[in-house]
Backbone as ProteinMPNN parsed JSONL, in Angstrom:
{"seq_chain_A": "XXXXXXXXXXXXXXXXXXXXXXXXXXXXXXXXXXXXXXXXXXXXXXXXXXXXXXXXXXXXXXXXXXXXXXXXXXXXXXXXXXXXXXXXXXXXXXXXXXXXXXXXXXXXXXXXXXXXXXXXXXXXXXXXXXXXXXXXXXXXXXXXXXXXXXXXXXXXXXX", "coords_chain_A": {"N_chain_A": [[35.473, 107.145, 118.922], [37.478, 107.567, 120.045], [39.053, 105.162, 119.078], [39.817, 106.619, 116.146], [41.165, 108.823, 116.952], [43.403, 107.19, 117.32], [43.642, 105.592, 115.152], [44.619, 108.554, 113.698], [47.498, 109.698, 114.67], [48.554, 106.883, 114.806], [48.491, 106.503, 112.276], [49.451, 108.213, 111.093], [52.359, 108.076, 111.995], [54.378, 106.596, 110.96], [55.153, 108.114, 108.223], [56.595, 109.703, 109.087], [60.514, 110.261, 109.321], [62.339, 110.266, 111.334], [66.692, 110.936, 112.036], [68.794, 108.565, 111.547], [71.399, 106.818, 113.576], [74.438, 107.257, 111.65], [76.528, 106.029, 112.707], [75.687, 103.336, 113.535], [73.965, 102.671, 111.566], [76.156, 101.354, 109.663], [77.268, 99.769, 111.436], [75.523, 97.912, 111.283], [75.268, 97.277, 109.046], [73.69, 95.004, 106.81], [71.382, 94.695, 108.392], [70.059, 97.042, 107.304], [70.767, 97.199, 104.225], [69.593, 97.928, 101.287], [67.397, 99.726, 102.178], [65.617, 102.42, 102.707], [66.91, 105.451, 104.352], [67.319, 107.481, 106.514], [69.884, 110.342, 107.506], [72.044, 112.577, 109.052], [74.942, 114.634, 108.593], [77.893, 115.955, 108.236], [79.358, 117.681, 105.806], [82.167, 117.103, 103.85], [85.212, 117.016, 102.839], [85.909, 117.152, 99.146], [83.253, 118.018, 96.292], [82.64, 115.399, 93.944], [82.649, 115.349, 90.224], [80.785, 113.616, 87.973], [80.038, 111.412, 84.783], [77.688, 110.122, 85.587], [76.095, 111.482, 88.348], [76.981, 113.792, 91.136], [79.47, 112.85, 93.394], [79.609, 112.735, 97.47], [81.159, 113.564, 100.956], [80.298, 112.274, 103.472], [80.559, 112.893, 106.868], [79.67, 111.977, 110.29], [80.597, 112.009, 113.917], [82.828, 109.879, 113.997], [82.605, 108.122, 111.818], [82.328, 108.156, 108.428], [81.398, 108.148, 104.807], [80.126, 107.411, 101.496], [77.406, 109.283, 99.434], [75.63, 109.731, 97.128], [74.713, 111.375, 94.546], [71.52, 111.615, 92.596], [71.125, 113.236, 90.719], [72.701, 116.535, 89.983], [72.128, 119.319, 90.168], [71.708, 119.451, 92.922], [74.039, 120.055, 94.563], [74.82, 122.589, 94.529], [73.043, 123.365, 97.097], [75.185, 122.96, 99.019], [77.745, 125.619, 100.394], [79.64, 125.109, 101.958], [82.35, 123.149, 102.331], [83.994, 120.453, 104.601], [86.946, 120.428, 105.988], [90.557, 120.958, 107.301], [90.782, 123.724, 107.81], [88.168, 124.151, 108.105], [84.499, 123.96, 109.097], [82.171, 121.959, 107.555], [79.168, 122.133, 105.917], [76.267, 120.948, 107.581], [74.266, 118.628, 106.742], [70.741, 116.958, 106.141], [70.181, 114.115, 105.148], [68.288, 111.471, 102.896], [67.803, 108.58, 101.729], [68.5, 105.316, 99.913], [70.494, 103.162, 101.513], [73.594, 100.999, 100.357], [74.767, 97.907, 100.757], [76.841, 96.557, 99.272], [76.801, 98.086, 97.153], [75.482, 97.592, 93.867], [75.863, 99.298, 91.514], [78.148, 100.782, 91.796], [79.852, 98.629, 93.36], [80.789, 99.202, 96.139], [80.368, 100.335, 99.462], [77.374, 102.518, 99.944], [75.387, 105.793, 99.462], [72.457, 105.873, 98.348], [71.537, 108.844, 97.001], [67.914, 110.969, 97.227], [67.092, 113.095, 98.158], [68.406, 115.78, 99.944], [69.21, 118.409, 102.258], [69.991, 121.308, 103.821], [70.704, 121.605, 106.82], [72.718, 123.43, 108.836], [74.51, 125.677, 108.036], [77.678, 125.958, 107.418], [81.267, 127.147, 108.518], [84.412, 128.99, 108.722], [86.982, 127.96, 110.272], [88.614, 129.089, 113.711], [92.127, 129.5, 114.124], [93.26, 128.792, 117.56], [96.238, 129.86, 119.64], [97.725, 128.67, 122.244], [99.38, 131.185, 124.942], [101.668, 130.448, 126.053], [103.432, 128.589, 123.669], [103.969, 130.568, 121.877], [105.43, 132.18, 123.486], [107.239, 130.005, 124.265], [108.543, 129.519, 121.157], [109.386, 131.744, 120.324], [110.719, 132.342, 122.192], [113.179, 130.605, 121.746], [113.847, 130.906, 118.961], [115.297, 133.235, 119.701], [117.232, 132.029, 121.083], [118.347, 130.055, 119.149], [119.638, 132.043, 116.649], [121.325, 133.881, 119.028], [122.845, 131.419, 119.487], [123.849, 131.148, 116.734], [124.719, 134.018, 116.002], [127.719, 133.468, 117.958], [128.791, 131.203, 116.544], [129.59, 132.32, 114.096], [131.075, 134.392, 114.794], [133.206, 132.961, 115.873], [133.993, 131.542, 114.228], [135.19, 133.746, 112.173], [136.563, 135.316, 113.631], [138.504, 133.793, 115.171], [142.028, 133.296, 116.101], [143.518, 130.349, 114.349], [146.221, 128.21, 114.587]], "CA_chain_A": [[36.296, 108.434, 118.502], [38.956, 106.8, 119.898], [39.074, 104.863, 117.465], [39.899, 107.829, 114.829], [42.141, 109.766, 117.09], [44.032, 106.35, 117.496], [44.282, 105.649, 113.608], [44.825, 109.367, 113.13], [47.867, 109.663, 115.19], [49.567, 105.786, 114.64], [48.943, 105.604, 110.793], [51.185, 108.959, 110.921], [53.643, 107.517, 112.287], [55.252, 105.794, 109.627], [55.588, 109.481, 107.19], [57.491, 110.905, 109.356], [61.753, 110.227, 109.934], [63.668, 110.456, 112.008], [67.734, 110.703, 111.249], [69.363, 107.268, 112.354], [73.074, 106.682, 113.779], [75.396, 106.898, 110.811], [77.69, 104.862, 112.872], [74.667, 102.148, 114.279], [74.01, 101.832, 110.515], [77.612, 100.658, 109.411], [77.493, 99.05, 112.294], [73.827, 96.997, 111.531], [75.095, 96.983, 107.436], [73.081, 94.202, 106.305], [70.028, 95.421, 108.404], [69.365, 98.259, 106.347], [70.641, 97.185, 103.088], [68.426, 97.903, 100.328], [66.228, 99.523, 102.549], [65.365, 103.718, 102.904], [67.483, 105.427, 105.85], [67.79, 109.356, 106.599], [70.333, 110.312, 108.276], [72.469, 113.824, 109.043], [76.399, 114.702, 109.133], [78.728, 117.474, 108.349], [79.6, 117.22, 104.295], [83.59, 117.001, 103.711], [86.331, 116.842, 101.137], [85.135, 117.742, 97.352], [82.392, 116.913, 95.502], [83.253, 114.59, 93.244], [81.557, 114.548, 89.65], [80.78, 112.09, 87.597], [78.899, 111.312, 84.435], [75.679, 110.235, 85.586], [75.497, 111.751, 88.908], [77.496, 113.585, 92.359], [79.783, 112.102, 94.946], [79.797, 113.907, 98.297], [81.054, 112.174, 101.539], [79.689, 112.647, 104.711], [80.662, 112.417, 108.674], [78.899, 112.006, 111.405], [81.469, 111.499, 114.181], [83.909, 109.058, 113.729], [82.392, 107.601, 110.261], [82.214, 108.969, 107.126], [80.03, 107.445, 103.805], [80.148, 108.705, 100.174], [76.615, 109.646, 98.976], [75.793, 109.705, 95.39], [73.373, 112.01, 94.043], [71.809, 111.614, 90.551], [71.001, 115.283, 90.663], [74.584, 117.4, 89.94], [71.694, 120.613, 90.326], [71.427, 118.936, 94.823], [75.458, 120.204, 95.431], [74.624, 123.952, 94.699], [72.728, 123.865, 98.232], [75.805, 123.476, 99.276], [78.477, 125.873, 100.452], [81.009, 124.556, 102.712], [82.833, 121.725, 102.868], [84.783, 120.785, 106.083], [88.11, 120.153, 105.51], [90.974, 121.292, 108.099], [90.219, 125.215, 108.759], [86.366, 124.788, 107.3], [83.958, 122.8, 108.802], [81.337, 121.966, 106.677], [77.261, 122.833, 105.94], [75.124, 120.026, 108.432], [73.265, 117.922, 105.752], [70.008, 115.964, 106.273], [70.427, 113.088, 103.848], [67.696, 110.799, 102.336], [68.27, 108.033, 100.297], [68.921, 104.415, 99.406], [71.658, 102.589, 101.526], [73.316, 99.79, 99.761], [75.781, 97.852, 101.755], [77.294, 96.336, 98.14], [75.849, 99.258, 95.834], [75.584, 96.306, 92.208], [76.146, 99.865, 90.571], [79.204, 101.164, 92.181], [80.492, 98.182, 93.645], [81.511, 99.768, 96.843], [79.411, 100.323, 100.216], [77.621, 103.91, 99.246], [74.115, 105.706, 100.318], [72.131, 106.879, 96.668], [70.329, 110.083, 97.811], [67.51, 111.129, 96.417], [66.985, 114.029, 98.989], [69.422, 116.42, 100.488], [68.717, 119.18, 102.434], [71.573, 121.829, 104.646], [70.094, 122.342, 108.299], [73.307, 124.176, 108.974], [75.73, 125.959, 107.204], [79.466, 125.25, 107.585], [82.112, 127.944, 108.803], [85.374, 129.14, 109.236], [87.311, 127.633, 111.875], [89.337, 129.892, 114.111], [92.849, 128.523, 115.318], [93.703, 130.049, 118.782], [97.347, 129.733, 119.702], [98.723, 129.158, 123.016], [100.3, 131.884, 124.716], [103.356, 129.286, 126.333], [103.831, 128.366, 122.607], [104.519, 131.706, 121.385], [106.384, 132.461, 123.711], [108.262, 129.11, 123.585], [108.729, 129.898, 120.064], [110.248, 133.272, 120.565], [113.026, 132.362, 123.459], [114.445, 129.369, 120.699], [114.172, 131.445, 117.726], [116.094, 133.928, 119.996], [118.55, 130.709, 121.34], [119.196, 129.757, 117.076], [119.96, 133.365, 116.718], [122.122, 134.141, 119.744], [123.765, 130.308, 118.899], [124.433, 131.264, 115.144], [126.111, 134.603, 116.237], [128.096, 133.156, 118.699], [129.137, 130.373, 115.875], [130.182, 133.063, 113.327], [132.062, 135.081, 115.622], [134.083, 132.039, 116.355], [134.992, 131.275, 112.683], [135.518, 134.483, 111.899], [137.828, 136.22, 113.99], [139.483, 133.021, 116.121], [143.232, 132.27, 115.01], [143.563, 129.152, 113.451], [147.462, 127.78, 114.468]], "C_chain_A": [[37.962, 108.696, 119.054], [39.515, 106.167, 118.952], [40.184, 105.671, 116.433], [41.138, 108.57, 115.21], [43.404, 108.686, 117.326], [44.936, 106.455, 115.96], [44.92, 106.912, 113.141], [46.754, 109.311, 113.329], [49.022, 108.064, 114.874], [49.679, 105.848, 113.452], [49.591, 106.84, 109.961], [52.382, 108.411, 110.801], [55.112, 107.272, 111.315], [56.097, 107.194, 108.586], [56.352, 110.323, 107.925], [58.309, 109.891, 109.383], [62.263, 110.609, 110.267], [64.953, 110.245, 111.901], [68.156, 109.707, 112.573], [70.98, 107.257, 112.234], [73.73, 106.487, 112.497], [75.894, 105.549, 111.109], [76.639, 103.385, 113.384], [74.286, 101.57, 112.75], [74.933, 101.323, 109.987], [77.574, 99.411, 109.803], [76.475, 97.477, 112.365], [74.058, 97.036, 109.47], [74.089, 96.175, 106.38], [71.513, 94.107, 107.078], [69.33, 96.032, 107.188], [69.988, 98.557, 105.156], [69.557, 96.824, 101.934], [67.536, 99.272, 101.093], [66.519, 101.763, 102.844], [66.219, 104.563, 104.322], [68.074, 107.147, 105.268], [68.739, 109.279, 108.24], [71.111, 112.213, 108.252], [73.992, 113.922, 109.412], [76.851, 115.876, 108.891], [79.398, 116.597, 106.557], [81.406, 117.942, 104.42], [84.417, 116.953, 102.558], [85.451, 118.59, 99.956], [83.673, 116.971, 96.738], [83.261, 116.561, 94.09], [82.197, 114.16, 91.336], [81.67, 114.033, 88.436], [80.042, 112.833, 85.824], [77.947, 111.697, 84.006], [75.353, 110.583, 87.177], [76.803, 113.097, 89.604], [77.96, 112.914, 93.251], [79.63, 112.883, 95.998], [80.178, 113.173, 99.871], [80.639, 113.407, 102.711], [80.023, 111.777, 105.764], [79.918, 112.754, 109.133], [79.782, 111.274, 112.534], [82.969, 110.911, 113.708], [83.897, 108.557, 112.286], [82.083, 108.461, 109.092], [81.378, 108.052, 106.112], [80.041, 108.121, 102.82], [78.456, 108.641, 100.042], [77.038, 110.433, 97.513], [74.916, 110.145, 94.956], [73.516, 111.885, 92.851], [71.901, 112.995, 90.041], [71.537, 115.932, 90.822], [73.825, 118.456, 90.563], [72.004, 120.61, 92.242], [72.907, 120.182, 95.069], [75.289, 122.235, 95.389], [74.336, 124.444, 95.882], [74.435, 124.09, 99.16], [77.292, 124.319, 99.681], [79.516, 125.739, 101.149], [81.277, 123.681, 102.568], [84.231, 121.698, 103.423], [86.128, 120.355, 105.36], [88.988, 121.177, 107.653], [91.043, 122.694, 108.709], [88.809, 125.398, 108.211], [85.729, 124.367, 108.152], [82.622, 123.023, 107.585], [79.953, 122.11, 106.827], [77.112, 121.152, 106.656], [74.004, 119.64, 107.279], [72.637, 117.238, 106.811], [69.851, 115.271, 104.903], [68.857, 112.118, 103.438], [67.994, 109.462, 101.667], [68.451, 105.825, 100.595], [70.525, 104.05, 100.356], [71.926, 101.431, 101.078], [74.96, 99.153, 100.139], [76.955, 97.209, 100.327], [76.847, 97.086, 97.177], [76.556, 97.699, 94.269], [76.38, 97.736, 91.369], [77.716, 100.184, 90.417], [80.724, 100.345, 92.91], [81.464, 98.125, 95.196], [79.914, 100.188, 98.228], [78.457, 101.835, 99.832], [75.801, 103.973, 100.424], [73.373, 106.73, 98.474], [71.381, 107.484, 97.323], [69.418, 110.196, 97.301], [66.446, 112.131, 97.494], [67.677, 114.861, 99.78], [69.325, 117.75, 101.51], [69.32, 119.88, 103.733], [70.566, 122.418, 105.727], [70.596, 123.209, 108.647], [74.386, 124.428, 108.166], [77.128, 126.147, 108.115], [79.746, 127.256, 108.398], [82.884, 128.153, 108.836], [85.613, 128.774, 110.328], [88.076, 128.654, 112.752], [90.439, 129.52, 115.248], [93.376, 129.118, 116.592], [95.388, 129.059, 119.122], [98.426, 129.889, 120.901], [99.072, 130.433, 123.318], [101.754, 131.905, 125.155], [104.081, 128.919, 124.997], [104.385, 129.339, 121.716], [105.375, 132.018, 122.083], [107.675, 131.349, 123.893], [109.397, 129.289, 121.917], [109.624, 130.617, 119.591], [111.475, 133.32, 121.195], [113.964, 130.846, 122.12], [114.536, 129.664, 119.778], [115.242, 132.52, 118.471], [117.62, 132.836, 120.399], [119.365, 130.533, 120.082], [119.916, 131.567, 117.001], [121.716, 133.49, 117.311], [123.498, 132.631, 119.532], [124.943, 130.693, 117.414], [125.414, 132.346, 114.95], [127.027, 134.515, 116.629], [128.907, 132.209, 117.498], [130.054, 130.968, 114.73], [131.33, 134.169, 113.484], [132.943, 134.52, 116.018], [135.044, 131.96, 115.367], [135.44, 132.656, 112.262], [137.173, 135.634, 112.302], [138.585, 135.266, 115.109], [141.094, 132.629, 115.881], [143.033, 131.44, 115.238], [145.034, 128.955, 113.425], [148.213, 126.776, 113.853]], "O_chain_A": [[38.946, 109.388, 118.793], [40.338, 106.573, 118.131], [41.262, 105.188, 116.087], [41.997, 108.938, 114.409], [44.486, 109.234, 117.533], [46.018, 106.939, 115.629], [45.761, 106.76, 112.255], [47.408, 108.952, 112.35], [50.231, 108.256, 114.744], [50.739, 105.405, 113.01], [50.059, 106.812, 108.823], [53.18, 108.293, 109.871], [56.27, 107.661, 111.162], [57.295, 107.228, 108.308], [56.736, 111.438, 107.573], [57.848, 108.751, 109.442], [62.933, 111.494, 109.734], [65.024, 109.065, 111.558], [68.028, 109.813, 113.792], [71.666, 107.548, 111.253], [73.587, 105.326, 112.115], [75.872, 104.493, 110.476], [77.283, 102.348, 113.541], [74.254, 100.357, 112.544], [74.454, 100.271, 109.563], [77.714, 98.355, 109.185], [76.569, 96.463, 113.056], [73.102, 96.842, 108.719], [73.763, 96.658, 105.296], [70.574, 93.556, 106.504], [68.431, 95.668, 106.43], [70.004, 99.72, 104.752], [68.909, 95.793, 101.754], [66.91, 99.886, 100.229], [67.627, 102.21, 103.14], [65.967, 104.041, 105.408], [68.722, 107.671, 104.361], [68.588, 108.719, 109.326], [70.649, 113.009, 107.434], [74.363, 113.363, 110.443], [76.252, 116.868, 109.306], [79.722, 115.436, 106.311], [81.722, 119.006, 104.953], [84.032, 116.842, 101.394], [84.989, 119.731, 99.934], [83.257, 115.813, 96.764], [84.129, 117.165, 93.461], [81.426, 113.219, 91.147], [82.763, 114.04, 87.871], [79.695, 113.988, 85.576], [77.415, 112.467, 83.207], [74.314, 110.033, 87.542], [77.606, 113.468, 88.748], [77.206, 112.306, 94.01], [79.461, 114.044, 95.625], [79.508, 112.165, 100.095], [80.649, 114.634, 102.802], [79.934, 110.551, 105.826], [79.268, 113.732, 108.764], [79.887, 110.056, 112.393], [83.921, 111.494, 113.191], [84.918, 108.536, 111.599], [81.499, 109.54, 109.197], [80.666, 107.192, 106.63], [79.983, 109.347, 102.91], [78.07, 107.695, 100.729], [77.927, 111.139, 97.037], [73.977, 109.358, 94.837], [74.496, 111.914, 92.106], [72.583, 113.584, 89.202], [71.328, 116.464, 91.913], [74.401, 118.888, 91.562], [72.446, 121.614, 92.801], [72.68, 121.159, 95.783], [75.708, 122.949, 96.3], [74.83, 125.514, 96.237], [74.761, 125.107, 99.771], [78.242, 123.659, 99.26], [80.468, 126.442, 100.81], [80.323, 122.906, 102.634], [85.221, 122.364, 103.119], [86.167, 119.981, 104.187], [88.405, 121.669, 108.619], [91.31, 122.871, 109.898], [88.324, 126.489, 107.912], [86.704, 123.907, 108.746], [82.302, 124.042, 106.971], [79.536, 122.219, 107.98], [77.833, 120.25, 106.228], [73.024, 120.343, 107.031], [73.14, 116.901, 107.882], [69.484, 115.774, 103.841], [68.138, 112.505, 104.359], [68.755, 109.689, 100.726], [68.478, 105.374, 101.74], [71.573, 104.573, 99.977], [71.038, 100.58, 101.133], [76.027, 99.718, 99.894], [78.112, 97.558, 100.558], [76.438, 96.47, 96.193], [77.647, 97.2, 93.995], [77.357, 97.487, 90.662], [78.408, 99.99, 89.418], [81.875, 100.758, 93.051], [82.429, 97.398, 95.432], [78.734, 100.275, 97.889], [79.245, 102.483, 99.143], [75.269, 103.255, 101.27], [73.73, 107.728, 97.849], [70.603, 106.997, 98.142], [69.512, 109.418, 96.351], [65.236, 111.922, 97.588], [67.39, 114.425, 100.896], [69.684, 118.461, 100.571], [69.241, 119.215, 104.766], [69.832, 123.396, 105.589], [69.875, 124.155, 108.964], [75.101, 123.562, 107.662], [77.316, 126.437, 109.296], [78.942, 128.15, 108.661], [83.197, 127.073, 109.338], [84.916, 128.992, 111.319], [88.163, 129.549, 111.911], [90.271, 129.313, 116.45], [94.038, 130.142, 116.425], [95.561, 127.867, 118.868], [99.427, 130.604, 120.932], [99.19, 131.163, 122.334], [102.664, 132.703, 124.93], [105.31, 128.904, 125.058], [105.204, 129.013, 120.857], [106.421, 132.246, 121.475], [108.849, 131.675, 123.721], [110.615, 129.182, 121.774], [110.461, 130.369, 118.723], [112.575, 133.852, 121.045], [115.13, 130.484, 121.964], [115.314, 128.963, 119.131], [116.214, 132.72, 117.742], [118.767, 133.002, 119.986], [120.566, 130.743, 119.911], [120.936, 131.798, 117.65], [122.781, 133.349, 116.711], [124.714, 132.807, 119.458], [126.148, 130.573, 117.196], [126.447, 132.259, 114.286], [127.831, 135.275, 116.089], [130.069, 132.615, 117.52], [131.074, 130.378, 114.374], [132.143, 134.633, 112.684], [133.774, 135.199, 116.621], [136.261, 132.146, 115.378], [136.579, 132.476, 111.832], [138.104, 136.227, 111.757], [139.265, 135.857, 115.948], [141.288, 131.505, 115.42], [142.377, 131.221, 116.256], [145.53, 129.397, 112.389], [149.433, 126.732, 114.013]]}, "name": "protein", "num_of_chains": 1, "seq": "XXXXXXXXXXXXXXXXXXXXXXXXXXXXXXXXXXXXXXXXXXXXXXXXXXXXXXXXXXXXXXXXXXXXXXXXXXXXXXXXXXXXXXXXXXXXXXXXXXXXXXXXXXXXXXXXXXXXXXXXXXXXXXXXXXXXXXXXXXXXXXXXXXXXXXXXXXXXXXX"}
């Protein structure tokens, strides 16, 4: 009975795939070359549509990688692309990692499964009260100096 439970638990273990660190994948790219990988990250930029598929960029921490999707309809799941004022959708990518792709001649991932985990959102930029006061003070100073220069040019006699 114990053997059956052991085989069930450890026999199904390879079917479960856990997300890997993109930084670790890129550091040890030779170990992951031409192998199935699963990773998560934020979709940034804009999708680039080509004849054979679509390119998206996925960022995790400080590193990012281009992901190629043959199924052009898969990007319809993505609603938010990360930029300066927006956080992109957080996605999970399953695909084949190529250190030097024979088709595209660069390091990329050919994804066969894309899943949106968390939707993106607008980022709110907060300006500190000190910066607001400083900018108003400098604007007032510039206006005062401008008026003084104008009065000096207009009403001061020149001999």
